[in-house]
C-alpha positions in Angstrom: 109.3 55.7 136.0 107.9 51.9 135.4 105.4 51.7 132.4 102.4 49.4 133.0 102.1 45.8 133.5 101.1 43.7 130.9 98.1 42.4 132.4 96.6 46.5 131.6 96.7 45.9 128.2 94.2 42.9 128.6 91.7 44.6 131.6 88.3 45.6 130.7 85.7 44.2 129.2 86.0 42.5 126.0 85.3 43.5 122.6 83.7 40.4 120.6 82.7 40.8 116.9 80.6 38.3 115.4 82.0 38.7 111.5 78.6 36.6 110.0 76.3 39.4 111.6 76.6 41.7 109.0 76.3 39.4 106.2 73.2 37.6 107.5 71.7 40.8 108.4 71.9 41.9 104.8 70.6 38.8 103.1 67.8 39.1 106.0 66.8 42.5 104.8 67.0 41.2 101.3 64.3 38.6 102.1 62.0 41.0 103.7 62.7 43.3 100.5 62.0 40.2 98.3 58.9 39.5 100.5 57.4 42.9 100.6 57.7 43.0 104.1 58.0 45.8 106.6 58.6 48.3 103.8 57.6 52.3 104.9 57.6 53.3 100.8 56.5 52.6 97.5 59.0 53.7 94.3 57.4 53.8 91.3 59.1 54.2 88.0 57.0 56.7 85.9 55.9 54.8 82.6 56.5 57.0 79.3 53.1 58.5 78.4 51.2 56.9 81.5 49.7 58.6 84.7 50.3 58.0 88.1 49.9 54.1 89.1 51.0 53.1 85.8 54.4 52.4 86.1 56.4 49.6 87.9 55.7 49.7 91.5 58.9 48.7 94.1 58.3 48.2 97.6 61.5 49.3 99.9 62.6 50.4 103.2 63.7 53.8 103.3 66.9 53.0 106.2 68.1 50.6 103.5 67.9 52.8 100.3 69.3 55.6 102.6 72.1 53.9 104.1 73.2 52.5 100.7 72.6 55.1 98.4 73.5 59.2 98.1 70.4 59.7 96.3 67.9 58.3 98.7 69.7 59.7 101.6 68.9 62.9 100.4 65.5 62.5 99.6 64.5 60.8 102.8 66.6 62.8 105.3 66.9 66.2 103.8 63.8 67.5 104.4 62.0 67.1 100.7 58.8 66.5 100.0 59.6 63.0 99.4 60.6 62.1 102.5 57.1 62.7 104.0 55.2 60.4 101.3 54.4 57.0 101.1 55.2 56.5 97.5 57.9 58.6 95.4 57.8 58.9 91.7 61.1 58.7 89.6 61.7 59.9 85.9 64.6 59.4 83.9 65.4 56.3 84.8 64.3 52.9 83.4 62.6 50.2 85.7 64.8 47.2 84.7 67.9 49.2 85.6 66.1 50.8 89.0 65.2 46.9 89.6 69.3 45.7 89.3 70.3 49.3 91.7 67.8 48.5 94.3 69.0 44.7 94.3 72.4 46.0 94.7 71.6 48.3 97.8 69.9 45.3 99.8 73.1 43.1 98.2 76.1 44.5 97.1 75.9 42.2 93.6 74.8 43.6 90.4 74.4 42.0 87.1 76.1 43.3 84.4 75.6 42.6 80.7 76.5 44.0 76.9 72.6 45.0 76.6 72.0 46.8 80.1 75.3 48.2 80.5 75.0 51.9 78.9 71.4 52.1 80.9 72.7 51.2 84.3 75.5 53.6 84.0 73.2 56.0 83.8 71.0 54.8 86.3 73.9 54.8 88.6 75.3 57.9 87.6 71.4 59.4 88.9 71.6 57.6 92.1 74.9 58.6 93.0 76.4 55.1 93.6 79.6 55.1 92.4 80.9 51.1 92.1 77.9 50.9 89.9 79.0 53.5 88.1 82.5 52.3 87.8 82.1 48.6 87.1 80.1 50.0 84.4 82.9 51.7 83.2 85.5 49.3 83.8 83.1 46.8 81.6 82.8 49.0 78.7 86.8 49.5 78.5 87.2 45.7 78.6 84.7 45.7 75.6 86.4 47.8 73.5 86.7 46.7 69.9 86.6 48.3 66.3 83.3 47.8 66.1 81.9 49.9 69.1 84.8 52.4 70.4 83.9 55.4 68.6 80.2 54.9 71.0 82.2 54.2 73.8 83.9 57.4 73.2 81.1 59.8 72.7 79.4 57.6 75.9 82.5 58.7 77.7 82.1 62.3 76.7 78.4 62.4 78.0 78.9 61.7 81.1 82.1 62.8 81.7 84.5 59.8 82.5 87.8 60.3 81.9 89.3 57.4 82.5 86.9 55.9 80.4 87.2 58.5 77.7 91.3 58.4 77.8 91.0 54.1 77.3 88.4 54.7 74.4 91.0 57.4 72.7 94.0 55.2 73.2 91.8 52.0 71.2 91.3 54.5 68.5 94.6 55.3 68.3 96.0 51.6 68.6 93.6 50.9 65.8 93.5 53.6 64.2 94.6 51.8 60.8 91.1 49.1 60.9 88.8 52.3 61.8 89.9 54.5 58.9 88.2 51.9 56.2 84.7 52.3 54.9 81.6 52.3 57.8 80.7 49.1 58.7 77.0 47.3 58.2 75.0 46.7 60.7 74.8 50.3 62.4 78.1 49.8 63.9 79.4 53.3 64.2 82.3 54.8 62.6 84.9 57.1 63.4 82.5 59.3 60.9 79.9 59.5 63.7 82.1 61.4 66.1 81.6 65.2 66.6 84.0 67.8 65.0 85.6 68.3 68.4 86.1 64.4 69.2 87.4 63.7 65.8 90.0 67.2 66.0 91.3 65.4 69.2 91.6 62.2 67.5 93.4 63.4 64.1 95.9 65.3 66.4 96.9 62.3 68.6 100.7 61.5 67.9 100.0 58.3 69.3 97.7 56.9 66.4 99.6 53.7 64.8 99.2 54.1 61.2 102.1 53.9 58.7 101.3 56.6 56.6 99.7 60.2 56.9 97.2 59.4 54.1 95.6 57.3 56.5 94.9 60.3 58.9 93.9 62.8 55.8 91.3 59.4 54.5 89.6 59.2 57.8 89.2 63.5 57.7 88.0 63.6 54.1 85.6 60.6 55.3 84.3 62.2 58.0 83.7 65.6 56.0 82.1 63.5 53.1 79.1 62.0 55.8 77.4 65.2 55.9 79.0 67.4 53.5 76.2 70.5 53.8 76.6 70.3 57.7 80.2 69.8 58.1 81.8 71.2 54.9 82.7 74.6 56.7 84.7 72.9 59.4 86.8 71.5 56.6 89.5 74.2 57.8 89.8 73.5 61.2 89.7 69.2 60.4 92.4 69.5 57.7 94.3 71.4 59.7 94.8 68.3 62.1 96.7 66.2 59.1 100.4 66.7 59.1 101.2 66.5 55.6 104.4 67.0 55.8 104.5 63.5 56.2 102.9 62.5 53.0 105.1 60.2 51.3 106.4 59.9 47.4 103.5 57.7 46.8 101.1 60.0 48.0 101.2 62.9 45.2 98.3 61.9 42.9 96.2 61.2 46.1 96.9 64.7 47.0 96.3 65.3 43.5 93.1 64.2 43.7 91.8 65.8 46.7 91.7 68.6 44.7 88.4 67.7 42.9 86.9 67.3 46.2 83.7 69.8 46.6 83.9 70.7 50.2 88.5 71.4 48.9 87.2 73.9 46.6 84.6 76.0 48.5 86.0 75.9 51.7 89.6 75.6 51.4 91.0 75.6 47.8 94.5 76.6 48.6 95.5 74.2 51.3 96.1 71.3 48.9 98.1 73.6 46.5 100.4 74.6 49.8 100.7 71.0 50.5 101.9 69.9 47.2 104.7 72.9 47.0 106.2 72.8 50.3 106.3 68.7 50.4 106.8 67.7 46.8 108.2 71.4 45.0 109.6 74.8 45.9 107.9 75.8 49.1 106.2 79.1 49.4 105.6 78.8 52.5 107.2 76.8 55.2 104.5 74.3 56.2 101.1 74.3 54.8 99.6 74.5 58.4 101.0 78.3 58.4 98.6 79.1 55.4 96.0 78.3 57.6 96.6 79.5 61.3 94.6 78.8 63.9 91.7 80.8 64.8 92.5 83.8 66.8 96.5 83.6 65.9 99.1 82.6 63.3 100.4 78.7 63.6 103.0 78.5 66.5 106.4 76.0 66.6 104.0 72.7 66.6 102.9 73.6 62.9 106.3 73.6 61.5 107.8 70.5 62.4 105.0 68.4 63.4 105.9 65.2 64.9 105.8 61.9 63.0 103.0 59.8 64.3 103.8 56.7 66.5 102.9 53.8 63.9 105.1 55.3 61.3 108.2 54.4 63.4 107.1 51.0 64.6 108.4 48.2 63.7 109.2 44.1 64.1 111.2 43.4 67.1 112.8 40.5 68.6 112.7 40.7 72.1 114.8 38.8 74.9 113.6 38.2 78.1 116.7 37.0 80.8 117.1 37.4 84.2 113.9 38.6 86.3 115.8 41.7 87.6 116.7 42.8 83.9 114.9 44.7 81.7 113.8 43.4 78.8 115.8 43.9 75.3 114.3 44.6 71.7 116.6 44.2 69.0 116.5 44.6 65.1 118.7 41.7 64.1 118.1 43.6 60.6 119.3 47.1 61.3 121.4 46.3 64.9 119.1 49.1 66.4 118.6 48.0 70.2 116.7 49.2 72.9 115.4 48.3 76.4 111.8 47.9 77.8 111.1 48.0 81.3 110.5 44.9 83.4 107.5 44.6 85.9 109.7 41.8 87.8 112.4 43.8 88.4 111.0 44.7 92.4 109.6 41.5 92.9 113.0 39.8 91.8 115.0 42.0 94.1 112.6 40.4 97.0 113.0 36.8 95.2 109.3 36.3 95.6 109.7 35.7 91.5 112.0 33.3 90.1 111.5 33.3 86.2 108.3 33.9 83.8 106.1 33.1 81.0 105.3 35.5 78.4 103.4 35.3 74.7 102.7 37.4 71.9 98.7 37.6 70.8 98.3 38.5 67.0 97.6 41.6 67.7 101.0 42.2 69.5 99.9 42.0 72.7 102.7 40.7 75.3 101.5 39.0 78.3 103.9 38.2 80.9 103.4 35.8 84.0 105.3 35.1 86.8 106.6 32.1 88.5 106.4 31.1 90.9 103.6 33.3 92.1 99.8 33.9 90.2 100.8 37.6 88.8 100.1 38.3 85.2 100.8 41.8 83.2 100.0 42.9 80.0 102.3 45.4 78.0 100.9 49.0 76.6 103.4 49.7 74.2 102.7 53.2 73.9 103.3 53.8 77.2 106.0 51.7 77.8 104.5 50.4 80.7 103.0 46.9 82.3 99.1 47.0 83.5 98.7 44.2 85.9 95.5 41.9 85.5 93.6 39.5 87.7 95.7 37.1 89.7 95.9 33.4 88.8 94.5 30.8 90.5 97.1 28.8 90.9 100.9 29.1 92.1 103.2 27.2 89.1 106.8 27.1 88.2 107.7 25.5 85.4 104.6 26.4 82.8 104.5 28.0 79.6 101.1 30.2 78.2 99.7 30.8 75.0 97.3 33.3 73.7 94.2 31.7 71.6 91.0 33.8 70.5 90.9 36.2 73.7 91.7 33.9 76.1 95.2 33.4 78.1 95.9 29.9 78.8 98.2 28.3 81.0 99.2 24.7 82.0 102.4 22.2 82.9 104.7 22.6 85.4 104.5 21.9 89.2 103.2 23.1 92.3 106.6 25.0 93.9 105.9 24.0 97.8 104.6 20.1 97.3 106.5 19.2 93.9 103.4 17.7 92.6 102.9 17.9 88.7 100.2 20.2 87.9 97.4 19.0 85.2 95.2 21.7 85.5 94.6 24.1 83.2 93.7 28.1 83.9 91.9 30.3 81.4 91.6 34.2 81.9 89.0 36.0 79.8 90.7 39.3 78.7 87.3 40.3 78.2 86.1 39.8 81.8 89.6 40.3 83.7 88.5 36.9 84.9 90.2 33.1 85.1 88.6 29.7 85.2 89.8 26.3 85.7 89.1 24.3 82.2 89.8 20.5 81.1 92.7 19.3 82.5 95.6 17.7 80.4 95.5 14.0 80.6 99.5 14.1 81.0 101.8 16.4 82.8 104.5 18.6 81.2 107.1 20.4 82.4 109.8 21.0 79.6 107.5 21.8 76.8 105.9 24.3 74.5 102.5 25.5 74.3 101.6 27.1 71.1 98.4 28.0 69.2 97.9 27.5 65.4 94.8 28.2 64.1 92.1 27.8 66.6 93.8 25.1 69.0 96.9 24.8 71.2 99.0 22.4 71.2 101.6 21.1 74.0 104.1 19.8 72.7 107.5 18.0 74.2 110.0 15.1 73.2 107.8 12.5 74.1 103.7 13.5 73.5 102.1 16.5 71.7 98.7 17.0 72.9 95.6 19.5 70.8 93.1 21.4 72.4 90.1 22.4 71.0 88.3 25.1 72.9 84.9 24.6 71.0 84.3 21.5 73.0 86.8 22.0 76.0 88.8 18.6 74.8 92.4 17.5 74.7 93.3 15.4 71.7 96.2 13.3 71.2 98.3 14.0 68.3 101.2 12.4 66.4 104.5 12.9 68.8 108.1 13.9 68.0 109.2 10.6 69.4 112.5 12.4 70.0 115.2 11.8 73.0 115.8 15.7 73.6 113.3 18.7 73.0 114.4 22.7 72.7 112.3 24.5 71.5 109.2 25.9 69.3 107.3 27.9 67.3 104.9 28.7 64.8 105.8 29.7 61.1 103.3 29.4 57.8 100.9 27.6 60.0 103.4 24.5 60.8 104.9 23.7 64.4 108.9 24.1 64.0 110.7 21.8 66.8 114.3 21.9 67.5 114.7 18.6 69.0 118.0 16.4 69.4 120.5 19.5 68.1 121.2 19.9 65.4 117.9 17.9 64.1 114.7 20.4 62.9 111.3 18.5 62.4 108.0 19.9 61.4 104.2 19.2 62.3 101.6 20.2 59.7 98.4 20.1 61.8 96.5 19.4 58.1 97.6 16.3 57.5 98.8 15.7 61.0 102.1 14.6 59.9 106.1 15.1 60.8 108.4 16.2 58.5 112.3 16.6 58.6 114.1 19.7 57.6 117.4 21.1 57.2 119.6 20.6 60.3 120.2 23.9 61.9 123.7 25.3 61.7 125.7 23.4 64.6 128.4 24.8 66.7 130.2 23.2 69.4 130.4 26.4 71.8 126.9 27.3 71.3 124.7 26.7 74.2 121.3 28.5 73.8 119.0 28.0 71.0 115.9 30.1 69.8 113.7 30.1 67.2 111.4 32.9 66.9 108.5 33.6 63.7 109.5 37.1 63.0 107.4 38.9 60.7 106.9 36.9 57.7 110.8 35.0 58.4 112.0 32.6 60.7 114.8 33.1 62.6 117.4 30.7 64.6 118.9 33.1 67.4 122.2 31.2 68.4 124.5 32.4 71.5 127.7 31.6 72.9 129.6 33.0 76.1 133.2 33.6 75.8 132.4 35.6 78.7 130.3 35.2 82.1 127.2 37.2 81.0 128.6 38.7 77.5 126.8 36.3 74.7 128.0 36.6 70.9 124.6 36.3 69.3 124.0 34.7 65.9 120.9 34.8 63.4 120.3 32.8 60.9 117.3 33.2 58.7 115.4 30.0 57.4 114.9 30.0 53.5 112.3 27.6 53.1 112.5 27.4 49.4 116.1 26.2 49.6 115.3 24.3 52.6 118.4 26.1 54.2 119.8 28.2 56.9 121.5 32.1 55.6 123.8 33.6 58.2 122.4 36.8 58.2 125.1 37.8 61.1 124.6 40.2 63.8 125.2 44.2 64.4 125.8 43.7 67.8 129.4 43.3 69.6 128.9 41.2 72.8 125.5 41.0 74.6 125.9 41.8 78.3 122.6 39.8 79.5 121.8 36.3 81.0 122.9 33.7 78.8 120.2 31.4 79.5 117.6 34.1 77.4 114.6 33.4 75.8 113.3 35.1 72.3 110.0 36.3 71.3 109.0 38.5 68.1 106.5 41.5 68.7 105.4 45.0 66.9 106.8 47.6 69.4 107.3 51.4 69.5 110.8 52.1 69.4 109.9 56.2 70.1 108.8 54.7 73.4 111.6 52.7 74.4 114.8 53.8 76.2 118.2 53.4 74.2 119.9 49.7 74.6 123.7 50.1 73.9 124.6 50.3 77.2 124.3 46.3 77.1 126.6 46.2 74.2 130.3 45.6 74.6 132.3 45.5 71.4 134.3 42.4 70.6 137.8 44.0 70.8 137.1 45.4 74.5 136.2 41.3 76.0 139.1 38.5 75.8 138.3 35.3 75.3 138.1 33.3 77.7 137.9 29.5 78.4 135.0 27.7 80.9 137.7 27.3 83.1 137.6 31.0 84.0 134.3 31.2 84.9 133.0 31.6 88.0 131.3 28.8 88.6 130.3 29.1 91.8 128.3 32.2 90.7 127.0 30.5 87.9 125.0 28.2 90.3 124.1 31.0 92.4 122.5 32.4 89.2 120.6 29.6 88.0 119.5 29.0 91.4 118.1 32.2 91.8 116.3 32.0 88.2 114.5 28.9 88.9 116.4 26.7 86.1 117.8 24.0 89.0 115.7 23.7 91.9 112.6 21.9 90.4 113.3 19.0 88.4 112.7 15.5 89.5 115.0 12.5 89.0 113.4 11.4 85.7 114.0 15.2 84.5 117.3 15.8 85.1 118.5 14.7 81.6 116.8 18.2 80.2 118.9 20.2 82.7 122.3 18.7 81.9 122.0 17.8 78.1 125.3 19.2 76.2 123.3 22.0 74.5 120.2 22.3 76.4 118.7 24.2 79.1 115.7 24.4 80.8 115.6 27.8 81.3 115.4 27.6 76.9 112.0 27.2 76.3 110.4 29.5 74.2 107.8 31.3 76.4 109.6 30.6 79.9 112.4 31.8 81.5 
């Protein structure tokens, strides 16, 4: 049976749409509102203690309000008394917030600030304006800090916003040690302001980032002592949240001191004795929690073996970033522990839309990762072992680097992936606002370079020049340059910039004096092809690798001893690392208990025969390098960086 002809698909009248009509209509309605034209209802905000007509008046259009706001739709179309009245009086909302929400009804735009966000949220919640409500919640979540997290948690509870509540709890958990101190001046709320139920929920979290259970107990005691008469009877319920089995040997004197607390003597005198017997002496009870059964029944299995808090297992680890298809590896060079961290690039790398990335770590151990040549940016959530995608960048780049400085992420350098033009533009991302802007451009383009932070300044350094960015002035300044023929790596250690330049030369820049000095050469091995320099806690590590077999790396770790100006080989617990040979390294504090084991990436030395480079699949090597973006974007004047005997364009700390 024959189907319809092609012409039948194009028959009938043409449907045309004026894409400018809706915005123009909205703009015209707003102009009527501003000029009080064609208005058919007046909204009055009742003034506290005032009579009719004493409040602020807003002349509006019923149809606009009903179309934009479910609250007004019910009021004007539901047969209520107000639907027929020329004036409607509103209570429980402030005039400033209503003015902003009426503007939103006419424009779709709303202005949110730290001073109006909570009142605006409450008004939007009443008027059922979901977009504004969620915008305010997101605004609060982005501005969580140690001064306001307790009040935001209480606010989220009061308005039953589960997402904001979860983010506030997560922030409290990660920053619990900072929050455990004495109440701060200036009226800022502390954990002592939480309700009993809120405090119990916080104290029961496995995700508390504390190095000792004593910190948890101190917060519980602080809460009880903030209002002893009112809260004293709750002492058993609060202290039941403390995991007494995880107190350390040094905490015994602290526990013995707790027995003198008045609320302990009055409401739970046997608790500390039970804790001391269980933790430090012959246990009469299996756990102290067993002596304080939960209301309504005995203590359950969870009380018999309480989990350790996540912060007690946290550790500083060296993170290996390799091919975008692979997970990241977290390695402790002193214990040999190795884990895997998921990569947000895996699915994108398989589609070849992402060829490489750049990465940086903030002082708070937040890991930020930017895709190349695309615009994605992610931040790592260590407690959930997952990545959150942030706002897309303004420009596509390859060969760039990024750095964190005082709440902002800066990206510069590299070139346009389509035209190959070197880029001087500098992108700046506000973590608080989740927004990007362009700031002062660099006077010179950068490609093979390092972008690092010292004090409150950014430094962009390569073999030819070094520039310093002052964010308070939005200005780039010239600094003393390396003046070397090669540049490999750089990192910050003890507020100075350490650079590997002409191997094995190591030079150090002191920003305070504006001077370079040379220190002891790094250990030299003719077979070494990858040099990474990393600040690991209070130590400076040199991580090098040789590749006896394709994608199997023999990793060696040296620690720098500043007092003797020498490099000490601390060895390695690894066998052969089955990983991309162009890996780069950074160091960050992570939670091993949230990571996956990484032993599958290790091959024992005895299992691998030594091979010469002539045995490698060089065709495969070229293909991988091309795929990872290390050989596709060099101009002729930069080819030497790629083919230097022990250099690799892949080997920049912060980009791979």
